[in-house]
DRENLO-781585 format. One line per field, with one value per residue (C-alpha): chain; residue in three letters; x, y negated, z; residue number from 1. Coordinates in steps of 0.02 Angstrom, whole numbers, plus 50000, padded with zeros to 5 digits. Last residue first. Layout:
BEGIN
chain	[A  ...]
resn	[ALA  ...]
east	[X  ...]
north	[Y  ...]
up	[Z  ...]
resi	[NUM  ...]
***
This chain:
BEGIN
chain	[A  A  A  A  A  A  A  A  A  A  A  A  A  A  A  A  A  A  A  A  A  A  A  A  A  A  A  A  A  A  A  A  A  A  A  A  A  A  A  A  A  A  A  A  A  A  A  A  A  A  A  A  A  A  A  A  A  A  A  A  A  A  A  A  A  A  A  A  A  A  A  A  A  A  A  A  A  A  A  A  A  A  A  A  A  A  A  A  A  A  A  A  A  A  A  A  A  A  A  A  A  A  A  A  A  A  A  A  A  A  A  A  A  A  A  A  A  A  A  A  A  A  A  A  A  A  A  A  A  A  A  A  A  A  A  A  A  A  A  A  A  A  A  A  A  A  A  A  A  A  A  A  A  A  A  A  A  A  A  A  A  A  A  A  A  A  A  A  A  A  A  A  A  A  A  A  A  A  A  A  A  A  A  A  A  A  A  A  A  A  A  A  A  A  A  A  A  A  A  A  A  A  A  A  A  A  A  A  A  A  A  A  A  A  A  A  A  A  A  A  A  A  A  A  A  A  A  A  A  A  A  A  A  A  A  A  A  A  A  A  A  A  A  A  A  A]
resn	[THR  PHE  SER  ASP  ILE  LEU  ASP  VAL  THR  THR  TYR  THR  SER  THR  SER  THR  PHE  GLY  ALA  PRO  PRO  SER  THR  TYR  HIS  ASP  VAL  ILE  GLU  SER  MET  LYS  LEU  ALA  LEU  SER  GLY  HIS  ILE  PRO  THR  THR  LEU  GLY  THR  THR  THR  SER  VAL  LEU  THR  GLY  THR  THR  SER  ALA  LEU  THR  GLU  LEU  ARG  GLU  SER  PHE  ILE  SER  LYS  TYR  GLY  VAL  LYS  TRP  ARG  TYR  ASN  LEU  ALA  VAL  ARG  VAL  ALA  PRO  VAL  ASN  GLN  SER  GLY  GLY  ALA  LEU  PHE  PHE  ASN  GLN  ARG  PHE  GLY  VAL  GLY  GLY  GLU  ALA  THR  LEU  ARG  MET  ASP  GLY  HIS  ARG  VAL  ILE  ARG  HIS  GLY  ALA  GLY  VAL  SER  GLU  VAL  GLN  TYR  HIS  ARG  TYR  GLY  ASP  PHE  PRO  ASN  ARG  ASP  TYR  ARG  PHE  ALA  LEU  LEU  PHE  PHE  ASN  GLU  LYS  GLU  GLY  SER  LEU  TYR  ARG  ALA  VAL  LYS  ALA  ASN  ILE  ASP  VAL  ARG  ASN  ALA  SER  VAL  GLN  GLY  ALA  SER  LYS  VAL  TYR  ASN  TYR  SER  LEU  ARG  GLY  THR  TYR  ARG  TRP  LEU  ARG  LYS  GLY  TYR  ARG  VAL  ARG  ASP  ARG  SER  ASN  LEU  THR  ARG  THR  ASN  THR  THR  GLY  THR  THR  ALA  GLY  TYR  GLY  LEU  GLY  LEU  GLN  VAL  SER  LEU  ASP  HIS  ARG  PRO  ALA  SER  LEU  GLY  LYS  SER  ALA  TYR  ALA  LEU  ALA  PRO  SER  LEU  LEU  LEU  PHE  PRO  LEU  LEU  ARG  LYS  LEU  ARG  HIS  CYS  LEU  VAL  MET]
east	[49036  48939  48951  48840  48910  48817  48949  49001  49155  49279  49413  49560  49689  49863  50003  49894  49895  49949  50118  50126  50139  50311  50296  50124  49996  49840  49716  49569  49437  49312  49140  49065  48884  48841  48721  48748  48608  48556  48656  48834  48966  49125  49250  49386  49550  49643  49816  49917  50094  50153  50338  50425  50497  50638  50511  50430  50258  50205  50051  49960  49800  49695  49544  49411  49287  49114  49053  49007  49135  49306  49370  49538  49627  49795  49882  50055  50131  50300  50324  50486  50485  50595  50538  50435  50381  50236  50189  50032  49963  49857  50013  50041  50157  50224  50293  50416  50459  50518  50430  50372  50226  50185  50035  49944  49796  49693  49543  49646  49829  49899  50034  50180  50111  50254  50262  50366  50409  50365  50301  50196  50136  50014  49978  49831  49788  49895  49874  49821  49633  49619  49638  49657  49750  49808  49898  49979  50057  50149  50184  50286  50223  50261  50137  50010  50019  49993  50166  50263  50111  50094  50009  49936  49878  49767  49728  49616  49581  49463  49425  49302  49270  49212  49113  49027  48842  48814  48885  48931  49006  49098  49210  49267  49365  49403  49495  49560  49635  49709  49769  49874  49931  49774  49653  49599  49490  49452  49344  49320  49210  49202  49084  49058  48940  49025  49031  49168  49313  49452  49638  49613  49448  49331  49161  49089  48920  48870  48887  48979  49000  49101  49139  49214  49285  49375  49412  49375  49519  49548  49521  49678  49752  49926  49948  49775  49820  49976  49892  49754  49880  49990  49855  49857  50044  50077  49965  50064  50239  50233  50170  50301  50438  50382  50389  50558  50629  50556]
north	[46720  46868  46947  47077  47176  47296  47409  47477  47588  47664  47770  47829  47965  47983  48110  48263  48392  48575  48549  48390  48227  48153  47986  47958  47842  47776  47674  47580  47497  47385  47311  47202  47142  47004  46971  46820  46720  46806  46899  46832  46913  47000  47067  47188  47265  47375  47441  47575  47630  47774  47818  47980  48085  47963  47824  47686  47614  47494  47385  47285  47191  47102  46994  46906  46802  46737  46607  46488  46535  46613  46598  46683  46794  46883  46990  47062  47200  47278  47414  47509  47677  47781  47963  48065  48239  48357  48540  48627  48673  48515  48411  48278  48139  48004  47846  47728  47544  47406  47251  47144  47031  46915  46797  46725  46608  46526  46408  46250  46298  46390  46502  46593  46615  46701  46858  46942  47113  47252  47420  47567  47696  47839  48002  48121  48300  48263  48340  48186  48213  48272  48089  48033  47868  47765  47601  47484  47313  47190  47025  46866  46716  46584  46471  46444  46253  46250  46320  46483  46594  46750  46894  47053  47181  47336  47450  47603  47723  47869  47998  48141  48219  48397  48425  48592  48632  48650  48474  48345  48177  48044  47896  47772  47609  47514  47349  47259  47085  46985  46807  46698  46518  46437  46579  46696  46851  46955  47112  47211  47352  47455  47606  47735  47879  47986  48048  48177  48229  48305  48307  48146  48055  47980  47895  47779  47715  47587  47516  47360  47264  47103  47017  46844  46763  46596  46539  46385  46341  46430  46324  46259  46300  46311  46496  46534  46457  46562  46721  46703  46681  46826  46957  47034  47012  47092  47240  47264  47261  47433  47516  47423  47480  47661  47653  47566  47709  47837]
up	[54530  54460  54287  54205  54058  53942  53870  53700  53704  53581  53667  53563  53597  53521  53554  53542  53681  53674  53755  53862  53765  53723  53631  53705  53621  53707  53603  53679  53569  53657  53626  53763  53767  53890  54033  54147  54066  53906  53773  53779  53666  53728  53602  53657  53601  53725  53682  53773  53736  53846  53842  53882  54025  54068  54088  53984  54019  53881  53894  53759  53802  53671  53706  53602  53700  53656  53783  53641  53511  53485  53664  53642  53769  53750  53883  53849  53956  53998  54130  54163  54252  54367  54386  54511  54457  54487  54478  54421  54250  54248  54284  54418  54358  54476  54396  54481  54478  54362  54300  54155  54116  53970  53961  53809  53825  53688  53704  53686  53697  53845  53775  53855  54031  54121  54227  54361  54428  54550  54492  54551  54424  54448  54359  54355  54316  54165  53993  53894  53880  54061  54115  54294  54282  54431  54399  54526  54496  54609  54522  54542  54446  54316  54224  54363  54351  54540  54563  54589  54567  54675  54584  54660  54532  54534  54387  54397  54252  54283  54149  54173  54004  53968  54129  54104  54126  53939  53912  54044  53998  54100  54063  54196  54184  54344  54360  54515  54521  54664  54635  54750  54725  54798  54833  54694  54688  54534  54530  54369  54307  54148  54145  54008  53981  53851  53673  53651  53541  53648  53605  53510  53487  53617  53600  53732  53788  53919  54093  54149  54311  54323  54488  54512  54668  54679  54855  54954  55068  55234  55389  55470  55641  55568  55614  55543  55375  55356  55417  55286  55145  55210  55220  55045  55024  55194  55150  54986  55064  55146  54986  54884  55003  54989  54797  54801  54906  54786]
resi	[246  245  244  243  242  241  240  239  238  237  236  235  234  233  232  231  230  229  228  227  226  225  224  223  222  221  220  219  218  217  216  215  214  213  212  211  210  209  208  207  206  205  204  203  202  201  200  199  198  197  196  195  194  193  192  191  190  189  188  187  186  185  184  183  182  181  180  179  178  177  176  175  174  173  172  171  170  169  168  167  166  165  164  163  162  161  160  159  158  157  156  155  154  153  152  151  150  149  148  147  146  145  144  143  142  141  140  139  138  137  136  135  134  133  132  131  130  129  128  127  126  125  124  123  122  121  120  119  118  117  116  115  114  113  112  111  110  109  108  107  106  105  104  103  102  101  100  99  98  97  96  95  94  93  92  91  90  89  88  87  86  85  84  83  82  81  80  79  78  77  76  75  74  73  72  71  70  69  68  67  66  65  64  63  62  61  60  59  58  57  56  55  54  53  52  51  50  49  48  47  46  45  44  43  42  41  40  39  38  37  36  35  34  33  32  31  30  29  28  27  26  25  24  23  22  21  20  19  18  17  16  15  14  13  12  11  10  9  8  7  6  5  4  3  2  1]
***
């Protein structure tokens, strides 16, 4: 819990520190790198609940010199016979500080919020601090590893909550397989005293016209110790129309 509070106090400083540094030296801020990706499409879910849903996948990425801020949102919604049967929200936010202009090694603050009735939790959230390393940068391929420690807070559908230590390990792979076509694979493991979540996201993005692209994804969440009455594995298959802005 102490680490959790420290992370929350440190995050505003990390977000503001680049601007404060330039202001203190009387310098104008350098040009930044901003990209926005908005997606909307169709999804199918298997596991505890089998549904077909409206799906959204959005991303905002901002970089300035040795800093990078990334936010991702995944949302699934379906309403049948007047009842909401799927209402999943997955939010990931990261603040990375690279150690050099080569951007091979970095420190990382990561936050995840997941509201998912499919897995038995009203919602849960994870805060962690750690580091990362770019393992491969060869041609059109990129592979990055991340690791950190922190805390996970679980809020159950039946009521009650818990706060436990957690370890986060992730691998991110990206391969440009053709003209603007990108294959991606993300593997993340969240281990805690109450169980382990292993999540994989496989995606293929293909350009359609201009900034528009089609993205197909397969998300698999596996729990070693799911709450009673819920299956250990859920899958989310999505097809989205993506529009990117830079």
